[in-house]
N, C-alpha and C positions, 0 to 999 in steps of 0.2 A: 499803747504799749507803743513805741517808735521801734521802725525797723530801719534800719539801713543797707541799701547792697546798691555796688559797684561805686562808682566817682558818684562827687560832689558835681552836679551840670548844671550850668545855671542855667536862663531859659534860650536864649541862645545856643550855648552849646546842647542841647536838650533838640532845635529845633534842625537844626546842624546831624546829630546823629544822623537824627528819627528821616532825613532826606537822602545821607549817607546810604542807610543797612535799608531803603529804600527799593532806592536806585538798584544798588547791587542784585537786589531779589528779584527788580525786574526785569533785568537783566538775562540774568540767569531765565526765569519765569519765559521770558520771552523767546527765546532760545530753543525749549522743550515745545513753546506752543506753533511755532514758524519748523522746529522738526518733524512733529503729529501730524500740522497740515499738510506737508509736502509729502506726504506720506507716497499718493502711485507719481509721482517722479522717482521721488527717491530710490524705493525697488525697481524703476524701470531701470535706473543710470546705475549703482551701484550692485546692486544684487543681480542672481543665477536666472533666469527667465524660463528656465526648463520646468518649472512649477511653484504654479501660482502659490498653494498653501508651502512650501519650501517659502521662497519669495516672502512670502508677508510674513511667515515665524522670523522669518533671520532677522525679519525690519525690525516686529518689535522683542526681538533680541537683544540686539543693539540699543534699541531707544531705552530697555527695562537698566542694564549699564549706568543712565545715566541718575536713575534710581535709587542702584546698588550701593554704585559711590557715595550715596550723600551722607549715610554712617561715616566715613572712613573721612571725611569729608569733612566734617564737621569734629573728630578727636585731632586732625592733623591742623584748621585752622581755628582752633581754640587753643592747641597750643601755639603754633606761629602769635595771636594775637598775648597770649598769656606772655609769649615772652620778646616780641618786638613790636607791639601795640595793635590798635585799631588802622591804622593808617594804613600799615605796610597789609595787616590782614585784607583788609578790602581791596589794595591794588591786587595783589595777588588773589585775589578770588576773581577778579571782573579781567586780570590774564586771560586764567583761568579757562572761565567763562570762550573770550571771546577770541585767543590769537588757534584752540583746537576751531572756533566756527569758521574760521576764515581760512584753515589748514582742508578743511572739508569742504571748500567752495572751490579748492584747488587740486583735489583727486584727481587721479586719472577717473574713468570708468569703466565698467563691467569689458567693456567690448576692448576697452586697451588696452588696460595689463590684469584679467581675467580673476580667480578668488585673493587677489593680492589687492583689492579696490574696498573690501563688506569688512579685511581684516585689516585691513589701516584705517578705517575705519572707527572702528570697534573700540584701542585707545581712545583715540578724539573724546569717543560720545565719556568713553568714562573717567579721560581726566576733567570734560565739561560736569560730568554729576560730582564731581569735587566740592 
């Protein structure tokens, strides 16, 4: 019994699609890896220094926002993929990871703007998780 799923792809198209999918996944997981590896620096720069436990919990809560957003991202990008195509979906996916990453690098520190630093970081991490 033969099953047919998705579009008909020749060998070259399948390889290009696989490379595009792997690139998007690599960029997404690179972001999560960098954020987790820089935990000591990010907690000192963006979160209140008064309590170490609260600082770490706040850091990991913001980190978790990226994972909470993943199901929403699958719904959103599934719809975009169905209505606009894979190329547009891949572009938006990469932009949703890249632009917030750049903006996190431009965020002022906790010592400069206070509690607004982690508050601004939270929606950026949410968008990165999409």
